[in-house]
N, C-alpha and C positions, 0 to 999 in steps of 0.2 A: 505495498500499503504505500502509495506515496505524501509525504510530507503534505499538509494543507498548507502552512504558515510559511512564509517565508521572510526571512531577514532582511535590512536595505541593503546589503553588497548582493545578496541572491537575488533580491526581486528586481534590482536595479541591470543585475546583470540578463536577466529575464527578458526584462521592456528595451536592454540594448542601452542604455542611458546610465552616467554616473550617480553615483548615490549621491552626492552635493542637489543634482535636478531631484530627483526623488523623493529626499525631505523637504526642501520646496514645495514641491507638488504635492506633497503629503500635509503641508503644515496648513495653504490655502486652499486645501479639500479637493484638492487636481484628481488625486487618485485615493480609492479609500486606504485606510488605511487601521490599525489595531493597535492602544500600545497594553505591555501587560512587562509590570515594572516598569524599568527603564527602558526595555528594551520597544520597537517601534515592529510593528509586524506586518507582513503583509499578506491575504488571502488570494494562494493563485489564481479561486473564479473568477475574483473582484479583478484580477490584474488581467484574466484573456477577458473579459467583459469591457475591461480597458480596452484591450488594444482591436477588437470587434467595434468600438466605439469609434476608434481614432483610422480604421481601415473607410466608416463611411464617413467620420468629418475630415476636423483639422488635421493636419501633418503633425507628428510629436515632434517636438525639438529640444536637443539638448546644450542649456542655455543656464 
């Protein structure tokens, strides 16, 4: 069974962006995240849904 939650480094790699960009996107609510203790985590299903929305909408940027 695949792990459902990814840490920042793993999730950034999954999306093909830098971890700093992912932190920013999570902070502004652009991509859903879960805070567990001090860790910021990302659900794979949420990341997949985010990717699907971006395929139909504006391109993802790594700024």
